[in-house]
C-alpha positions as CSV (number, residue, x, y, z in Angstrom):
1,S,-12.0,-27.5,-13.8
2,A,-10.6,-26.0,-17.0
3,K,-12.2,-22.6,-16.2
4,K,-10.6,-22.4,-12.8
5,K,-7.2,-23.4,-14.2
6,I,-7.4,-20.6,-16.8
7,T,-8.4,-18.1,-14.1
8,R,-5.5,-19.2,-12.0
9,N,-3.1,-18.9,-14.9
10,K,-4.3,-15.4,-15.6
11,Q,-3.7,-14.4,-11.9
12,S,-0.2,-15.9,-12.0
13,V,0.6,-14.0,-15.2
14,N,-0.6,-10.7,-13.6
15,L,1.4,-11.2,-10.4
16,E,4.5,-12.4,-12.4
17,S,4.2,-9.3,-14.5
18,D,4.1,-7.1,-11.4
19,H,7.2,-9.0,-10.1
20,E,9.1,-8.5,-13.4
21,N,8.3,-4.8,-13.3
22,I,9.6,-4.5,-9.8
23,Q,12.9,-6.3,-10.8
24,K,13.3,-4.1,-13.9
25,E,12.9,-1.0,-11.8
26,V,15.3,-2.2,-9.1
27,N,17.9,-3.0,-11.8
28,L,17.5,0.4,-13.4
29,R,18.0,2.1,-10.1
30,R,21.1,0.1,-9.5
31,I,22.6,1.1,-12.9
32,R,21.8,4.8,-12.1
33,L,23.4,4.4,-8.7
34,F,26.6,2.9,-10.2
35,T,26.8,5.6,-12.8
36,L,26.3,8.4,-10.4
37,T,28.8,6.9,-8.0
38,L,31.4,6.9,-10.8
39,L,30.6,10.6,-11.6
40,M,31.0,11.6,-8.0
41,A,34.3,9.7,-7.7
42,A,35.6,11.4,-10.9
43,A,34.5,14.8,-9.6
44,S,36.1,14.3,-6.3
45,V,39.4,13.2,-7.9
46,F,39.3,16.3,-10.2
47,T,38.6,18.7,-7.3
48,A,41.4,17.1,-5.2
49,A,43.8,17.5,-8.0
50,V,42.9,21.2,-8.3
51,F,43.3,21.6,-4.6
52,I,46.8,20.0,-4.6
53,Y,47.9,22.1,-7.5
54,C,46.8,25.3,-5.8
55,F,48.3,24.3,-2.5
56,K,51.7,23.7,-4.2
57,K,51.5,27.1,-5.8
58,Q,50.5,28.5,-2.4
59,N,47.6,30.4,-3.9
60,A,45.2,31.0,-1.0
61,G,42.5,32.4,-3.4
62,R,42.6,29.3,-5.6
63,I,42.5,27.1,-2.5
64,S,39.4,28.8,-1.3
65,F,37.9,28.5,-4.8
66,S,38.7,24.8,-4.9
67,I,37.0,24.2,-1.5
68,L,33.9,26.0,-2.8
69,L,34.1,23.9,-6.0
70,L,34.3,20.7,-4.0
71,T,31.3,21.7,-1.9
72,G,29.3,22.6,-5.0
73,V,30.1,19.4,-6.8
74,S,29.1,17.4,-3.7
75,L,25.8,19.2,-3.4
76,I,25.0,18.8,-7.1
77,A,26.0,15.1,-7.0
78,A,23.9,14.5,-3.9
79,S,20.9,16.1,-5.6
80,A,21.4,14.1,-8.7
81,L,21.7,10.9,-6.7
82,Y,18.4,11.6,-4.9
83,A,16.7,12.5,-8.2
84,G,18.1,9.4,-9.9
85,L,17.3,6.9,-7.2
86,G,14.1,8.5,-5.8
87,R,12.4,7.5,-2.6
88,F,12.8,4.0,-1.3
89,S,9.1,3.4,-1.8
90,D,9.2,4.4,-5.5
91,W,11.4,1.5,-6.6
92,Q,10.5,-1.0,-3.9
93,D,6.8,-0.9,-5.0
94,A,7.6,-0.3,-8.7
95,K,5.1,2.6,-8.7
96,V,5.4,6.3,-7.7
97,E,3.5,6.4,-4.4
98,T,5.2,9.1,-2.4
99,H,2.6,8.8,0.4
100,I,3.4,5.2,1.1
101,D,5.8,4.6,4.0
102,P,9.0,2.9,3.0
103,R,8.5,0.1,5.5
104,L,5.0,-0.5,4.1
105,A,6.2,-0.5,0.5
106,A,8.8,-3.2,1.5
107,K,6.0,-5.3,3.1
108,I,3.9,-4.9,-0.1
109,T,6.8,-6.2,-2.2
110,E,7.4,-9.1,0.1
111,A,3.7,-9.9,0.1
112,R,3.7,-10.0,-3.7
113,R,6.5,-12.5,-3.6
114,E,4.7,-14.6,-1.2
115,V,1.6,-14.7,-3.5
116,L,3.9,-15.8,-6.3
117,R,5.3,-18.5,-4.1
118,F,1.9,-19.7,-2.8
119,P,-0.5,-19.0,-5.7
120,D,-3.2,-21.1,-4.1
121,S,-3.2,-19.4,-0.7
122,A,-6.1,-17.1,-0.1
123,D,-4.5,-15.9,3.1
124,K,-1.4,-14.7,1.2
125,K,-3.7,-12.7,-1.2
126,I,-5.6,-11.3,1.8
127,E,-2.4,-10.1,3.4
128,L,-1.4,-8.4,0.1
129,G,-4.8,-6.9,-0.3
130,R,-4.8,-5.5,3.2
131,L,-1.4,-4.0,2.8
132,L,-2.4,-2.3,-0.5
133,L,-5.5,-1.0,1.2
134,Q,-3.4,0.3,4.0
135,G,-1.2,2.1,1.4
136,G,-4.1,3.7,-0.3
137,R,-3.9,1.5,-3.4
138,F,-7.6,0.8,-3.2
139,S,-8.3,-0.4,-6.8
140,D,-5.2,-2.7,-6.7
141,S,-6.5,-4.1,-3.4
142,A,-9.9,-4.7,-4.8
143,Q,-8.3,-6.5,-7.8
144,V,-6.3,-8.8,-5.5
145,F,-9.5,-9.7,-3.5
146,E,-11.3,-10.4,-6.8
147,Q,-8.5,-12.8,-7.8
148,A,-8.9,-14.6,-4.4
149,I,-12.7,-14.8,-4.9
150,A,-12.2,-16.4,-8.3
151,Q,-10.3,-19.2,-6.5
152,Y,-12.4,-19.4,-3.4
153,P,-16.0,-18.2,-4.2
154,Q,-17.4,-19.6,-1.0
155,R,-15.3,-17.5,1.4
156,A,-17.6,-14.7,2.6
157,D,-14.7,-12.6,4.1
158,L,-13.2,-12.1,0.6
159,Y,-16.4,-10.4,-0.6
160,G,-16.4,-8.2,2.6
161,L,-12.7,-7.2,2.0
162,K,-13.4,-6.5,-1.6
163,A,-16.4,-4.3,-0.6
164,R,-14.2,-2.3,1.7
165,A,-11.5,-1.7,-1.0
166,L,-14.2,-0.6,-3.5
167,Y,-15.8,1.6,-0.9
168,Y,-12.6,3.6,-0.4
169,A,-11.8,3.5,-4.1
170,N,-15.2,5.2,-4.7
171,G,-14.6,7.9,-2.2
172,R,-16.3,6.2,0.8
173,I,-19.6,5.7,-0.9
174,I,-21.6,2.5,-1.0
175,T,-22.0,2.3,-4.8
176,D,-23.8,-0.6,-6.6
177,D,-20.6,-2.6,-6.9
178,V,-19.9,-2.2,-3.2
179,R,-23.4,-3.2,-2.3
180,E,-23.1,-6.2,-4.6
181,S,-20.0,-7.4,-2.7
182,I,-21.7,-6.8,0.6
183,D,-24.8,-8.7,-0.4
184,A,-22.6,-11.6,-1.7
185,A,-20.8,-11.8,1.7
186,R,-24.0,-11.8,3.6
187,A,-25.6,-14.4,1.4
188,L,-22.9,-16.8,2.6
189,I,-22.8,-15.5,6.2
190,P,-25.6,-13.2,7.3
191,A,-23.4,-11.3,9.9
192,E,-20.1,-11.6,8.0
193,A,-17.7,-9.4,10.0
194,E,-15.9,-7.5,7.2
195,S,-19.0,-6.4,5.3
196,T,-21.1,-5.7,8.5
197,M,-18.3,-3.6,10.0
198,L,-18.2,-1.6,6.8
199,V,-21.9,-1.0,6.8
200,A,-21.7,0.1,10.4
201,E,-18.8,2.5,9.8
202,D,-20.6,4.0,6.8
203,A,-23.8,4.5,8.8
204,Y,-21.8,6.2,11.6
205,R,-20.0,8.5,9.2
206,R,-23.3,9.6,7.7
207,G,-24.8,10.2,11.2
208,D,-27.2,7.2,11.2
209,Y,-26.1,6.1,14.7
210,S,-29.1,3.8,15.2
211,A,-28.1,1.7,12.1
212,A,-24.5,1.8,13.1
213,V,-25.3,0.4,16.6
214,E,-27.5,-2.3,15.0
215,E,-24.7,-3.4,12.6
216,W,-22.0,-3.4,15.2
217,Q,-24.1,-5.4,17.6
218,K,-24.6,-8.0,14.9
219,V,-20.8,-8.4,14.8
220,L,-20.6,-8.8,18.5
221,R,-23.4,-11.4,18.6
222,S,-21.9,-13.4,15.8
223,G,-18.8,-14.2,17.8
224,S,-16.7,-13.8,14.7
225,A,-13.0,-14.6,15.3
226,G,-10.3,-12.1,14.5
227,I,-12.3,-9.0,15.4
228,N,-11.3,-6.6,18.2
229,R,-14.4,-7.0,20.4
230,E,-13.4,-4.2,22.7
231,A,-12.9,-1.8,19.9
232,V,-16.4,-2.7,18.5
233,A,-18.0,-2.3,21.9
234,N,-16.4,1.1,22.3
235,A,-17.8,2.0,18.8
236,V,-21.2,0.9,19.9
237,R,-21.0,3.1,23.1
238,S,-19.8,6.1,21.0
239,A,-22.7,5.7,18.6
240,Q,-25.2,5.3,21.4
241,A,-23.9,8.4,23.1
242,K,-24.2,10.4,19.9
243,L,-27.7,9.0,19.3
244,Q,-28.8,10.0,22.8
245,K,-27.5,13.5,22.3
246,S,-29.2,13.9,19.0
247,E,-32.5,12.7,20.5
248,Q,-32.3,15.3,23.3
249,K,-32.1,18.2,20.8
C-alpha cells in the first residue's frame, strides 16, 4: 500500500542518513590521521637534523638535549594522534560511546550496512536492534524495532523486543509504553517469549518470585524456539528457592 511504501521510504532515509554520518566521520578521521602523520614526520626530520648537527659539533650537551627533544616531540605527537582519532568505537559507530567495546561497535556498523542492503528483512533489523541493546543504545534499539514493526505488524516477537529496549531505556521500569508493547505481543501470541521473559525478569528483580516462576513456566510450556530452556529452568529453580526461603521467614 501507499502508506507502507511511505513508511519504508522514511526508514530507508533514516538508515541512509546514519550511514552517511558514519562515512563522514570516517573520512574526517582519515584526514586528521594524514595531517598528524605529516606533522610527526616533519618533527622527526627536524629533530634528526638537530641531532646530526650537534653530533658533528661533538657537543654532548646538545646531543642530550636533542634526544630529550625527540622524546618530547614523539610523546606530544602520540597524544595528539590519540586525541585526533579517538577510540575505535567513536568513529566506527559515528557516536561517542566510550563504553561500547570496539568489536561490538564494528558489529553495529556492519549490521547497519546489512539493513541498508536488505531493507525488507525483519531479521536484519532484529540483529541491529539486539546489538544496539547490547551496547546500551536502548532508545536507538527501540526505534529500530519500531521500524521493523511498521513493516511486519503481525510479528509478535518484534513487540517483545521493543518492550525490552523501552524497559531498559526507562531505567528498568514497566512504564505505559512498555506495557503497551507487551500487551501487543501477547495479543498475537499469549506466551510470546520475549515479552514473557521480560515480565518474569522484572518480577524477579522486584522480589515477586511467585509471578516470576509463573511467567518463566509459561515460556517453557510454550515450546518457543530460540530460547535457552536450560537457562530458563535454572531461573525457575532460583526463583522457587528464594520464594521458599521468604515463606520460611
